[in-house]
N, C-alpha and C positions, 0 to 999 in steps of 0.2 A: 349334627349339622347346626350351624349357627344361623339363626334367622336375623335379618337386618333390623327388625323392630323390637327385639327383646333387650331391654336395658340391663337385665341381670346377667347377661352373658358378656364376657370380656373378649374383645378382639385383640389378637396379637398382631401388632404392626411389625412388618419385617424391618430389620435394622441393617443399614448398609455396613459392609465391611470397611475397614480403613482404606483398602485399595479402591473400592467403589466410591467412597467419599472423595478421595483424592482425584479420581478420574472425573467425577462430576464437577469438582472445583476447577480442574484444568479446562474442561469443556466450557464452563461458564466464563472463565477468563479468556479462553481462546476464541470464543464466539465474537467478541469485539475486534480482536485481531483479524479473525477470518473475514469479518465484514469489511474491515479496512483494506485488506488485501484484494478482496473481490471488487470493491469500489475503485481501488487503484488500477487494477487490470482494465476495468471498464473505461478509465480515462486514458491509460497508456496505449492500449491497442489501436484505437482509431487515429491517434496523433502520430504514433510511430509508423503505422501502416505495416502491412505484412508483405514481405517479398520472399518467396520460397527459395530463390536462388541468390547467391551472394551478389552484392552490388556495391558500388563505390558511393559512400555518403559524402557528398560534396561539401557539407558543412563541417562534419567531424573529421573529414579527411582520412577515413579508414573504411575498410570493407566491413559490411555487416550483412546479416541474414535474418529472416523471419521478422520479428518485431524489434529490429535494431540491435540484435545480439551480436557481440563482437568476441565473446569468449569461448567460441565453439569452432569446430572444424567448418571451414567454408565449403559447403557442398549443398546440394539440393535437399530440402526438407519438405515433408508432407504438411498439410494444414494441421493435422493432429500433432505432429512433432513440434511444429511452431508454437501451438497453443500450450502444449506441455512445457516447452522450454520457457515460455513467458511465465506461466504459473510457478514453475520451479525457481526461476530467477527472482521473481518478486517475493514469493513466500519464504524462500530459503536464504537468499542472498541480501536483498535490499531491505525488506521490512525489518528483520532483526537488527540490522545496523542503524536504521532510522530510530527504532525504539530504544536502542542503546544511547543514542545521542539525545533524544528527548523522551524520557521515560513516561511522562504524562500523556503522551500520544496513545498509549495502550488503552486509555479510557475515552478516547475521542476519535471514533472511526472516521468521521469526515475530514478532520484535520490530518489524521494519520494517512489517509488515502492520498490527499493532496501532497503531503510531504514525501510519501513513497514515490509518487509519480514524478515529482521534481528530482528526487534522488536517482531514479532510473535514468533520467535524462542527463543530469549533470554529475552523477557519481555520488556515492555516500560521503566521501571525504569532503566534496564541495558543499553538500548539504550540511554536514556537521559543523563546518566552519562558517556557515552563512549567517547573515543577520536574521533570516527567518528562524533558524534553529535557536539562535541566541534569544530572540524576543519570545519565542514559544517557551523556552526554559525559564524565562523571567515571568511567565504568566500573562504576557501581553499577546493574547491569541489574535485579536484583530490586526495588530501591528505585524505579527509573525506571518499571518496569512497574506497581508498586503505586500510584504517583502518578497514573496514568491514571484511577483510580477517583474522584479528586477532582472530576472534571468531570461531576457528576451533577445539576446545577441548571439551570433555565431560568427567567428572570424572578424569580430569588432563591429559588425553591422547588425542593426535590428532586422529580425527575420519575421515576416508575417506569420508563419506557422508557429513560431515560438510565442509570439504575442497572443495568438489564439489559444494555444495550449495553456499558457500562464493564466489567461483570463478564466478558462475552465477550472483550473486548479484553485485559483483564488476564490471563485464562486463556490466551489465545493468546500473549501476550507472555511469560508465564512458562514456556511450553512449551520444553523443551530447555535451560533454565538449570539448572545443577547446584548452585549455591550458594544 
């Protein structure tokens, strides 16, 4: 038995296998991404609102269900199904495309969450072509964050709900930026 206080005894430290090391690295990298996805969902859910049955979105001029989902069968969904659908859409569909457009967002959870929320609302193609993405890619984080506010119209008219959502996204995006 090795006693903790005997300096003459050597302790053997367990060494991670290459697979364990790779897994730990993925978890460390993924934790920032996971934080961004969780923050994005916290912004998206209240602004999208949850409707368990399909309804007509008068601004987008399309039927949607749950948290604004348009890419699923239009039927009744339970609360759990709606939340799973939102988590899957954000984590599997929107976040990876946002990170592909602005790779530096992987290291910036607040800015990534704001960008993911914007993307969920305007589409990833719209986000990737936006001034916000261009400025973020140029390293102008404050400018990129403020550019999010430009997306406050639907059908050519300023919409109070979009103004409020953009204000929340901009505030989140600017959180932690020092300049």
